N, C-alpha and C positions, 0 to 999 in steps of 0.2 A: 504494500500500500504506500502510495506517495501522498504526503500531506502538504498542502499549499495553504499557508496562512495569508490570505489575500486582503490587502488594504487598498483603499483608493490611492491614487498617485499623491494627492495632497497630504494624506496621513503619512504615507511612507516617507515623503520628502521631509515633513516636519520632524518625524522621529529620527531620521538620519542627520539632517542638517543641524539640529539643536543638541545632538548627542555629545557628551564629554565623559571622559573616563579618568579615574584615579590611576596614576602610574604605579602606585604601591599595592593597593588591595584589589585593583581592577574593577571596583564598583562603577556602574554606569549610571549617569545622570542624564536628564534631558532638561535643558534650560527652559523649555516651554511647558512641559508636562510634569516633570518631577525634579525641580531644581534643588541644588544643595542649600542648606540653611544659610551659609555664608557664600557670597558670590565667588565663584571660581575656585572653591576649596572643598575638598572631600570632608564630609561630615564626620567620618571615622578617623582618618589619618591626618587630616589637616594639611594634605599635600595639594599643590596647585593642580587643577584638572587640566587634561590635555584634550585636544581636538585633532582628529585625523586630518591630514592635509587635504584629502579629497572629500571631506564632509562639509563643503560649502554648498550653498543652494544651487548654483548652476551645475556644478559637478554631480550633485545628488540627483537633480532632475534627469540628467543624461543617463546616469546609472539605472534609475528606476525604469525609464522608458526602454533602455537597452535590454534590461532583464526581461521585460514583457515580450519584446520582439524575439530574443534568443530562445526563450522558453516556450513560445507559442506551440511549436510542433510537438515537443515532448509532452506538454500538458494535454494537448489534444489526443495524443496516442494513449496516455494513461487514462484519460477520461473515457475514451471509446472502449478501452479494455476493462472498465469498471474498477480501476485500481487507483483512482484519484479522489481524495477527500479534500474538499475546500472548506476551510474554516474562516469565518468572518474575523478579520483582523482590524476592523475599524473600531473606534470608540476607545474606552478606557483600557489601558494595557493590562491591568489586573483581570478585567472581564475577558479579554482575549486569551490570556493564559488559562483562565478557568475553562473556557470553551475547548481549548486544546486538551487540557488534562481530562476533561469529561470524555472526550473522544478517545484519548489514549487508554483510560481506564476501561472503557467499553470493549476495547480490543484485547485486553489482557484476560478477559473471562472466557 
């Protein structure tokens, strides 16, 4: 089974473009959705957060649309074979994780 957590382009772009990571503990923040308590500093380690060089808005837009184009044939193949599960990745991140975990648990039984 192939699982695709699908979010609209705007959601994907916001999640990627505003992402920052602690270089020490690797905790991931999103400046728009789940920012650190102190600007640009990890809540746990108090280390300055880092942003990937390619996580700017224009580069992110390009990557999101390229992914959709590159994966189109593979997703169609698995969909026709009945082996593609699409999970809604829009909205609150915790709700998206719960949707995935619900599906995952249903497969374990």
